[in-house]
TORGU-522011 format. One record per residue: residue number from 1; x, y, z of N, C-alpha, C in turn. Coordinates in nm, 3 decimals. Layout:
<recs>
 seq     n.X     n.Y     n.Z    ca.X    ca.Y    ca.Z     c.X     c.Y     c.Z
 NUM       X       Y       Z       X       Y       Z       X       Y       Z
...
</recs>
This chain:
<recs>
 seq     n.X     n.Y     n.Z    ca.X    ca.Y    ca.Z     c.X     c.Y     c.Z
   1   2.110   0.221   0.114   2.072   0.139   0.000   2.180   0.143  -0.107
   2   2.167   0.051  -0.202   2.264   0.045  -0.308   2.260   0.171  -0.394
   3   2.374   0.205  -0.450   2.379   0.322  -0.537   2.294   0.306  -0.661
   4   2.269   0.178  -0.701   2.189   0.152  -0.819   2.041   0.136  -0.787
   5   2.000   0.178  -0.666   1.863   0.152  -0.621   1.760   0.211  -0.715
   6   1.788   0.329  -0.770   1.690   0.393  -0.855   1.669   0.319  -0.986
   7   1.770   0.241  -1.031   1.757   0.167  -1.156   1.702   0.026  -1.134
   8   1.687  -0.015  -1.009   1.634  -0.147  -0.976   1.481  -0.146  -0.980
   9   1.420  -0.263  -0.995   1.276  -0.269  -0.974   1.243  -0.219  -0.833
  10   1.123  -0.170  -0.817   1.082  -0.124  -0.685   1.076  -0.239  -0.586
  11   0.999  -0.340  -0.619   0.980  -0.457  -0.535   0.999  -0.581  -0.620
  12   1.070  -0.680  -0.567   1.083  -0.809  -0.633   1.048  -0.921  -0.535
  13   0.975  -1.018  -0.584   0.958  -1.144  -0.513   1.039  -1.247  -0.590
  14   1.141  -1.302  -0.525   1.232  -1.395  -0.590   1.211  -1.536  -0.535
  15   1.159  -1.623  -0.620   1.137  -1.764  -0.582   1.064  -1.776  -0.449
  16   0.961  -1.696  -0.431   0.890  -1.693  -0.304   0.785  -1.804  -0.298
  17   0.789  -1.879  -0.190   0.688  -1.980  -0.161   0.622  -1.947  -0.028
  18   0.493  -1.971  -0.022   0.420  -1.945   0.102   0.304  -2.042   0.114
  19   0.283  -2.093   0.235   0.169  -2.179   0.260   0.095  -2.131   0.384
  20  -0.035  -2.155   0.384  -0.117  -2.119   0.499  -0.090  -2.216   0.613
  21  -0.127  -2.177   0.734  -0.104  -2.267   0.851  -0.164  -2.405   0.835
  22  -0.272  -2.417   0.754  -0.333  -2.549   0.736  -0.257  -2.635   0.634
  23  -0.146  -2.581   0.582  -0.064  -2.656   0.489  -0.094  -2.633   0.342
  24  -0.197  -2.555   0.312  -0.232  -2.529   0.172  -0.131  -2.432   0.112
  25  -0.071  -2.473   0.001   0.028  -2.391  -0.068  -0.045  -2.284  -0.148
  26  -0.007  -2.158  -0.126  -0.068  -2.049  -0.201   0.024  -2.000  -0.312
  27   0.156  -2.000  -0.286   0.253  -1.967  -0.391   0.371  -2.062  -0.379
  28   0.429  -2.096  -0.493   0.547  -2.181  -0.495   0.643  -2.128  -0.600
  29   0.762  -2.087  -0.556   0.865  -2.031  -0.645   0.809  -1.918  -0.731
  30   0.741  -1.825  -0.665   0.680  -1.711  -0.734   0.786  -1.605  -0.762
  31   0.789  -1.557  -0.886   0.880  -1.450  -0.925   0.800  -1.338  -0.991
  32   0.815  -1.217  -0.940   0.748  -1.103  -1.000   0.824  -0.976  -0.965
  33   0.823  -0.881  -1.054   0.886  -0.751  -1.032   0.782  -0.642  -1.049
  34   0.779  -0.549  -0.955   0.693  -0.431  -0.965   0.783  -0.311  -0.989
  35   0.762  -0.236  -1.098   0.851  -0.125  -1.133   0.825  -0.001  -1.049
  36   0.919   0.090  -1.051   0.906   0.217  -0.980   0.817   0.313  -1.057
  37   0.770   0.415  -0.985   0.694   0.526  -1.043   0.566   0.479  -1.113
  38   0.498   0.384  -1.049   0.374   0.333  -1.107   0.268   0.315  -1.000
  39   0.145   0.316  -1.045   0.033   0.269  -0.964   0.000   0.131  -1.018
  40   0.018   0.030  -0.935   0.000  -0.109  -0.976  -0.130  -0.163  -0.919
  41  -0.208  -0.226  -1.004  -0.332  -0.290  -0.963  -0.311  -0.441  -0.962
  42  -0.330  -0.503  -0.847  -0.311  -0.648  -0.831  -0.449  -0.710  -0.818
  43  -0.488  -0.790  -0.917  -0.623  -0.844  -0.923  -0.625  -0.996  -0.915
  44  -0.741  -1.046  -0.876  -0.762  -1.189  -0.866  -0.883  -1.215  -0.778
  45  -0.941  -1.333  -0.787  -1.059  -1.364  -0.707  -1.025  -1.374  -0.559
  46  -1.128  -1.373  -0.476  -1.108  -1.389  -0.332  -1.036  -1.521  -0.306
  47  -0.935  -1.515  -0.218  -0.858  -1.634  -0.185  -0.743  -1.663  -0.278
  48  -0.721  -1.576  -0.377  -0.614  -1.601  -0.474  -0.477  -1.563  -0.421
  49  -0.473  -1.483  -0.313  -0.343  -1.448  -0.255  -0.304  -1.303  -0.269
  50  -0.397  -1.218  -0.311  -0.364  -1.075  -0.327  -0.318  -1.015  -0.195
  51  -0.397  -1.034  -0.091  -0.361  -0.978   0.039  -0.233  -1.040   0.092
  52  -0.215  -1.168   0.065  -0.092  -1.236   0.111   0.031  -1.173   0.050
  53   0.025  -1.139  -0.078   0.140  -1.074  -0.143   0.171  -0.941  -0.077
  54   0.068  -0.861  -0.050   0.092  -0.732   0.016   0.151  -0.752   0.154
  55   0.101  -0.848   0.228   0.152  -0.872   0.363   0.294  -0.929   0.362
  56   0.328  -1.005   0.259   0.465  -1.050   0.244   0.558  -0.932   0.216
  57   0.514  -0.845   0.125   0.596  -0.727   0.094   0.614  -0.639   0.217
  58   0.508  -0.626   0.298   0.515  -0.543   0.418   0.589  -0.610   0.533
  59   0.630  -0.734   0.516   0.699  -0.813   0.619   0.609  -0.840   0.739
  60   0.481  -0.851   0.713   0.388  -0.896   0.815   0.374  -1.048   0.812
  61   0.416  -1.107   0.700   0.427  -1.251   0.685   0.567  -1.282   0.635
  62   0.615  -1.400   0.664   0.747  -1.443   0.616   0.730  -1.558   0.518
  63   0.798  -1.554   0.405   0.786  -1.664   0.309   0.848  -1.792   0.364
  64   0.800  -1.905   0.316   0.861  -2.033   0.351   1.000  -2.041   0.290
  65   1.013  -1.988   0.169   1.142  -1.981   0.101   1.140  -1.864   0.004
  66   1.257  -1.828  -0.044   1.269  -1.713  -0.133   1.291  -1.584  -0.056
  67   1.294  -1.472  -0.127   1.320  -1.345  -0.061   1.241  -1.232  -0.125
  68   1.215  -1.130  -0.044   1.151  -1.007  -0.087   1.260  -0.901  -0.096
  69   1.264  -0.829  -0.207   1.370  -0.731  -0.231   1.306  -0.596  -0.258
  70   1.355  -0.494  -0.189   1.306  -0.357  -0.206   1.420  -0.269  -0.255
  71   1.407  -0.216  -0.375   1.510  -0.131  -0.438   1.649  -0.195  -0.430
  72   1.654  -0.324  -0.459   1.781  -0.396  -0.465   1.831  -0.449  -0.333
  73   1.758  -0.424  -0.224   1.801  -0.469  -0.091   1.706  -0.576  -0.041
  74   1.758  -0.693  -0.008   1.676  -0.802   0.044   1.625  -0.767   0.184
  75   1.508  -0.817   0.216   1.447  -0.786   0.346   1.536  -0.828   0.463
  76   1.611  -0.936   0.445   1.697  -0.983   0.553   1.814  -0.889   0.579
  77   1.839  -0.795   0.487   1.952  -0.703   0.499   1.910  -0.566   0.552
  78   1.780  -0.546   0.577   1.732  -0.417   0.624   1.657  -0.433   0.755
  79   1.680  -0.339   0.845   1.609  -0.340   0.973   1.458  -0.335   0.949
  80   1.379  -0.421   1.017   1.234  -0.422   0.993   1.167  -0.288   1.015
  81   1.212  -0.210   1.112   1.151  -0.080   1.137   1.176   0.016   1.021
  82   1.296   0.012   0.966   1.326   0.098   0.851   1.244   0.053   0.730
  83   1.232  -0.078   0.712   1.154  -0.132   0.602   1.010  -0.082   0.609
  84   0.951  -0.090   0.729   0.810  -0.052   0.744   0.790   0.099   0.742
  85   0.898   0.173   0.763   0.889   0.319   0.746   0.879   0.354   0.598
  86   0.949   0.279   0.516   0.949   0.304   0.372   0.829   0.242   0.301
  87   0.777   0.133   0.356   0.669   0.057   0.292   0.554   0.047   0.391
  88   0.443   0.114   0.362   0.329   0.117   0.455   0.214   0.036   0.398
  89   0.162  -0.053   0.480   0.052  -0.140   0.443  -0.075  -0.094   0.512
  90  -0.186  -0.085   0.436  -0.316  -0.049   0.492  -0.411  -0.164   0.467
  91  -0.457  -0.227   0.575  -0.548  -0.340   0.560  -0.687  -0.293   0.521
  92  -0.769  -0.388   0.477  -0.900  -0.355   0.423  -0.987  -0.281   0.524
  93  -0.992  -0.329   0.648  -1.069  -0.263   0.752  -0.973  -0.217   0.860
  94  -0.950  -0.088   0.876  -0.851  -0.040   0.973  -0.896  -0.066   1.117
  95  -0.798  -0.081   1.202  -0.825  -0.092   1.346  -0.839   0.051   1.399
  96  -0.956   0.083   1.450  -0.986   0.220   1.492  -0.985   0.228   1.644
  97  -0.896   0.306   1.703  -0.894   0.322   1.848  -1.003   0.419   1.894
  98  -1.021   0.426   2.023  -1.119   0.519   2.081  -1.053   0.656   2.094
  99  -1.040   0.724   1.982  -0.971   0.853   1.980  -1.034   0.943   1.875
 100  -0.997   1.068   1.878  -1.049   1.161   1.778  -0.983   1.134   1.643
 101  -1.046   1.188   1.540  -0.989   1.175   1.406  -0.851   1.240   1.401
 102  -0.835   1.351   1.467  -0.705   1.419   1.471  -0.598   1.325   1.528
 103  -0.626   1.266   1.642  -0.528   1.177   1.705  -0.499   1.056   1.618
 104  -0.603   1.003   1.554  -0.585   0.887   1.467  -0.493   0.920   1.350
 105  -0.514   1.034   1.287  -0.437   1.069   1.169  -0.289   1.093   1.200
 106  -0.259   1.151   1.313  -0.120   1.190   1.342  -0.047   1.086   1.426
 107  -0.113   0.977   1.460  -0.050   0.877   1.547   0.084   0.828   1.491
 108   0.085   0.794   1.362   0.208   0.743   1.303   0.319   0.845   1.303
 109   0.284   0.971   1.282   0.386   1.077   1.284   0.449   1.090   1.422
 110   0.367   1.078   1.525   0.421   1.087   1.660   0.514   0.971   1.692
 111   0.477   0.852   1.646   0.563   0.735   1.667   0.697   0.755   1.597
 112   0.693   0.816   1.478   0.814   0.838   1.399   0.886   0.967   1.438
 113   0.830   1.039   1.535   0.887   1.165   1.582   0.899   1.268   1.471
 114   0.795   1.272   1.388   0.787   1.372   1.283   0.695   1.485   1.326
 115   0.710   1.599   1.262   0.628   1.714   1.296   0.482   1.687   1.265
 116   0.396   1.726   1.358   0.252   1.709   1.340   0.194   1.825   1.262
 117   0.120   1.800   1.154   0.064   1.910   1.074  -0.040   1.990   1.153
 118  -0.054   2.116   1.118  -0.158   2.199   1.177  -0.295   2.150   1.128
 119  -0.399   2.189   1.201  -0.533   2.144   1.167  -0.573   2.179   1.024
 120  -0.535   2.298   0.978  -0.575   2.336   0.841  -0.512   2.244   0.737
 121  -0.392   2.193   0.765  -0.328   2.099   0.673  -0.400   1.965   0.677
 122  -0.437   1.921   0.796  -0.512   1.795   0.808  -0.646   1.804   0.736
 123  -0.713   1.917   0.749  -0.840   1.935   0.679  -0.820   1.934   0.526
 124  -0.708   1.988   0.481  -0.678   1.984   0.338  -0.667   1.840   0.291
 125  -0.599   1.756   0.369  -0.589   1.614   0.335  -0.727   1.549   0.334
 126  -0.808   1.579   0.434  -0.941   1.519   0.444  -1.025   1.553   0.322
 127  -1.016   1.677   0.276  -1.100   1.719   0.164  -1.067   1.645   0.034
 128  -0.947   1.588   0.026  -0.913   1.510  -0.093  -0.999   1.384  -0.102
 129  -1.039   1.329   0.012  -1.109   1.201   0.012  -1.254   1.209   0.061
 130  -1.293   1.321   0.122  -1.426   1.332   0.179  -1.500   1.450   0.118
 131  -1.613   1.421   0.057  -1.700   1.529   0.012  -1.782   1.581   0.129
 132  -1.816   1.492   0.221  -1.893   1.530   0.338  -1.806   1.603   0.441
 133  -1.870   1.679   0.527  -1.797   1.753   0.631  -1.753   1.656   0.742
 134  -1.626   1.661   0.775  -1.569   1.578   0.881  -1.493   1.668   0.976
 135  -1.519   1.654   1.105  -1.449   1.734   1.206  -1.337   1.653   1.269
 136  -1.223   1.717   1.289  -1.110   1.650   1.354  -1.140   1.613   1.498
 137  -1.240   1.676   1.556  -1.275   1.649   1.696  -1.374   1.533   1.710
 138  -1.427   1.485   1.598  -1.514   1.368   1.604  -1.434   1.245   1.644
 139  -1.505   1.147   1.700  -1.440   1.021   1.732  -1.445   0.929   1.611
 140  -1.330   0.875   1.575  -1.318   0.796   1.453  -1.410   0.674   1.455
 141  -1.433   0.617   1.572  -1.518   0.499   1.580  -1.663   0.528   1.545
 142  -1.703   0.655   1.548  -1.841   0.690   1.517  -1.866   0.702   1.367
 143  -1.762   0.692   1.288  -1.776   0.704   1.144  -1.820   0.571   1.083
 144  -1.869   0.577   0.961  -1.905   0.454   0.889  -1.779   0.377   0.852
 145  -1.796   0.251   0.814  -1.681   0.169   0.774  -1.610   0.232   0.654
 146  -1.688   0.283   0.558  -1.626   0.346   0.442  -1.546   0.468   0.479
 147  -1.595   0.548   0.573  -1.520   0.665   0.619  -1.395   0.623   0.694
 148  -1.407   0.518   0.775  -1.289   0.468   0.846  -1.184   0.416   0.749
 149  -1.229   0.351   0.642  -1.135   0.304   0.540  -1.054   0.421   0.484
 150  -1.122   0.528   0.450  -1.054   0.643   0.391  -0.958   0.709   0.490
 151  -0.996   0.713   0.618  -0.904   0.766   0.719  -0.778   0.682   0.727
 152  -0.793   0.551   0.717  -0.675   0.464   0.719  -0.581   0.492   0.604
 153  -0.637   0.518   0.485  -0.554   0.552   0.370  -0.480   0.683   0.394
 154  -0.553   0.782   0.447  -0.491   0.913   0.473  -0.378   0.902   0.574
 155  -0.403   0.829   0.682  -0.300   0.820   0.786  -0.170   0.762   0.731
 156  -0.182   0.660   0.647  -0.061   0.601   0.590   0.011   0.699   0.498
 157  -0.065   0.770   0.415  -0.003   0.863   0.319   0.064   0.980   0.390
 158   0.005   1.026   0.500   0.058   1.141   0.572   0.198   1.114   0.627
 159   0.230   0.987   0.655   0.362   0.955   0.708   0.471   0.959   0.600
 160   0.431   0.979   0.474   0.525   1.002   0.363   0.618   0.883   0.337
 161   0.562   0.762   0.318   0.648   0.649   0.282   0.683   0.651   0.134
 162   0.772   0.564   0.094   0.807   0.549  -0.047   0.703   0.464  -0.119
 163   0.653   0.362  -0.051   0.560   0.266  -0.110   0.435   0.256  -0.024
 164   0.320   0.260  -0.088   0.193   0.241  -0.020   0.128   0.113  -0.073
 165   0.089   0.026   0.019   0.021  -0.099  -0.014  -0.121  -0.091   0.037
 166  -0.218  -0.087  -0.052  -0.359  -0.071  -0.015  -0.434  -0.201  -0.045
 167  -0.493  -0.259   0.058  -0.564  -0.386   0.046  -0.715  -0.359   0.038
 168  -0.772  -0.378  -0.081  -0.916  -0.356  -0.104  -0.960  -0.220  -0.048
 169  -0.901  -0.110  -0.093  -0.924   0.020  -0.029  -1.063   0.079  -0.052
 170  -1.140   0.024  -0.146  -1.273   0.080  -0.174  -1.383  -0.023  -0.151
 171  -1.356  -0.127  -0.076  -1.454  -0.236  -0.062  -1.584  -0.191   0.003
 172  -1.581  -0.085   0.085  -1.701  -0.039   0.155  -1.753   0.093   0.099
 173  -1.709   0.130  -0.022  -1.744   0.261  -0.077  -1.843   0.249  -0.194
 174  -1.923   0.354  -0.209  -2.010   0.361  -0.325  -1.934   0.423  -0.442
 175  -2.003   0.440  -0.555  -1.935   0.483  -0.677  -1.865   0.617  -0.666
 176  -1.931   0.718  -0.609  -1.872   0.852  -0.601  -1.749   0.853  -0.510
 177  -1.760   0.789  -0.395  -1.647   0.784  -0.302  -1.532   0.704  -0.361
 178  -1.565   0.596  -0.433  -1.461   0.516  -0.496  -1.384   0.598  -0.600
 179  -1.456   0.673  -0.681  -1.389   0.756  -0.781  -1.301   0.861  -0.715
 180  -1.343   0.911  -0.601  -1.262   1.009  -0.529  -1.130   0.946  -0.482
 181  -1.139   0.823  -0.434  -1.018   0.752  -0.391  -0.928   0.725  -0.511
 182  -0.986   0.687  -0.624  -0.906   0.664  -0.745  -0.828   0.789  -0.783
 183  -0.896   0.904  -0.786  -0.829   1.028  -0.824  -0.722   1.066  -0.723
 184  -0.747   1.040  -0.596  -0.648   1.069  -0.491  -0.523   0.985  -0.511
 185  -0.540   0.855  -0.540  -0.425   0.768  -0.560  -0.345   0.812  -0.683
 186  -0.414   0.847  -0.790  -0.344   0.895  -0.909  -0.268   1.024  -0.879
 187  -0.325   1.110  -0.795  -0.257   1.232  -0.756  -0.132   1.205  -0.674
 188  -0.140   1.106  -0.585  -0.021   1.069  -0.507   0.092   1.023  -0.599
 189   0.055   0.947  -0.699   0.158   0.901  -0.794   0.213   1.015  -0.879
 190   0.123   1.095  -0.937   0.165   1.195  -1.035   0.225   1.320  -0.971
 191   0.172   1.360  -0.855   0.216   1.485  -0.794   0.318   1.466  -0.683
 192   0.318   1.349  -0.619   0.410   1.327  -0.507   0.508   1.213  -0.532
 193   0.498   1.150  -0.647   0.593   1.045  -0.683   0.582   0.919  -0.601
 194   0.463   0.891  -0.547   0.446   0.772  -0.464   0.433   0.647  -0.551
 195   0.483   0.537  -0.498   0.466   0.405  -0.558   0.352   0.336  -0.484
 196   0.252   0.292  -0.557   0.132   0.237  -0.495   0.099   0.102  -0.556
 197   0.073   0.004  -0.470   0.025  -0.127  -0.514  -0.109  -0.150  -0.447
 198  -0.212  -0.171  -0.529  -0.349  -0.185  -0.480  -0.398  -0.326  -0.509
 199  -0.438  -0.398  -0.406  -0.501  -0.529  -0.424  -0.651  -0.509  -0.427
 200  -0.716  -0.558  -0.533  -0.860  -0.537  -0.545  -0.923  -0.646  -0.629
 201  -1.048  -0.681  -0.596  -1.124  -0.772  -0.683  -1.229  -0.693  -0.760
 202  -1.233  -0.560  -0.739  -1.328  -0.475  -0.808  -1.268  -0.423  -0.939
 203  -1.353  -0.364  -1.021  -1.307  -0.309  -1.149  -1.256  -0.167  -1.124
 204  -1.149  -0.160  -1.047  -1.096  -0.031  -1.001  -0.995   0.022  -1.101
 205  -0.995   0.156  -1.118  -0.896   0.223  -1.203  -0.897   0.171  -1.346
 206  -1.015   0.134  -1.397  -1.021   0.067  -1.527  -0.985   0.158  -1.643
 207  -1.007   0.287  -1.628  -0.975   0.380  -1.737  -0.851   0.463  -1.707
 208  -0.772   0.419  -1.611  -0.657   0.496  -1.566  -0.527   0.437  -1.620
 209  -0.426   0.519  -1.621  -0.294   0.477  -1.665  -0.223   0.407  -1.550
 210  -0.251   0.279  -1.536  -0.184   0.202  -1.430  -0.148   0.065  -1.485
 211  -0.062  -0.004  -1.415  -0.023  -0.140  -1.453  -0.115  -0.239  -1.383
 212  -0.160  -0.338  -1.456  -0.251  -0.437  -1.401  -0.185  -0.574  -1.400
 213  -0.174  -0.631  -1.281  -0.120  -0.766  -1.264  -0.234  -0.856  -1.218
 214  -0.241  -0.976  -1.276  -0.348  -1.068  -1.241  -0.290  -1.199  -1.188
 215  -0.344  -1.243  -1.075  -0.303  -1.371  -1.018  -0.380  -1.482  -1.088
 216  -0.307  -1.577  -1.142  -0.367  -1.690  -1.212  -0.309  -1.818  -1.151
 217  -0.384  -1.877  -1.059  -0.331  -1.993  -0.987  -0.216  -1.951  -0.897
 218  -0.099  -2.005  -0.920   0.017  -1.970  -0.839   0.114  -1.879  -0.915
 219   0.069  -1.819  -1.023   0.153  -1.728  -1.101   0.087  -1.590  -1.111
 220   0.169  -1.491  -1.147   0.119  -1.355  -1.170   0.163  -1.312  -1.308
 221   0.071  -1.256  -1.383   0.108  -1.203  -1.514   0.068  -1.056  -1.521
 222   0.144  -0.978  -1.595   0.113  -0.836  -1.614   0.032  -0.824  -1.742
 223  -0.093  -0.774  -1.727  -0.180  -0.757  -1.844  -0.136  -0.639  -1.929
 224  -0.089  -0.533  -1.862  -0.038  -0.417  -1.937   0.040  -0.328  -1.843
</recs>
């Protein structure tokens, strides 16, 4: 990366346009910068394009025009595998294989040929997000949707990316579990220096020190 990467915005969308397959334009010449060392909340009603922005940043979608820039490097200049190693996207409902929770959590590490944590370390991670008892030997598919959501968040964080993109991460959670996820995300930012962008239509992180961006039509404005 560029030597000035640390002084650059974390993520930039430069004149980005995107349309759905049916021809409906969702963004046209969109420009926005997300700064480093922040937890960013991206808000807007259903269908406003929150998930689309995250998927564009993750390179799961390609813009019709414009470019996505990560720490000063355009997506076209970086290998997609390296990009996705640094920027991890977690969809609203994770795809859960027929495997144990242990296998599910460490799958990404094995793909990346990273060391697999011992069980006590995995349980430490689990306790950050689960008040209830969860066994690593349980099958992930037997868990509730809310529990599966939290496992998906954990799996992404365990791979130690620079940027985490969370799409509606608390949509299936009640108040107590949601607050637990909020505190976990703040801890990732404050204690581990993670950059997090959360797309949500809920009143998430309302009393927290985070940046709030709101989609208004085809533009994005930063509320604070």
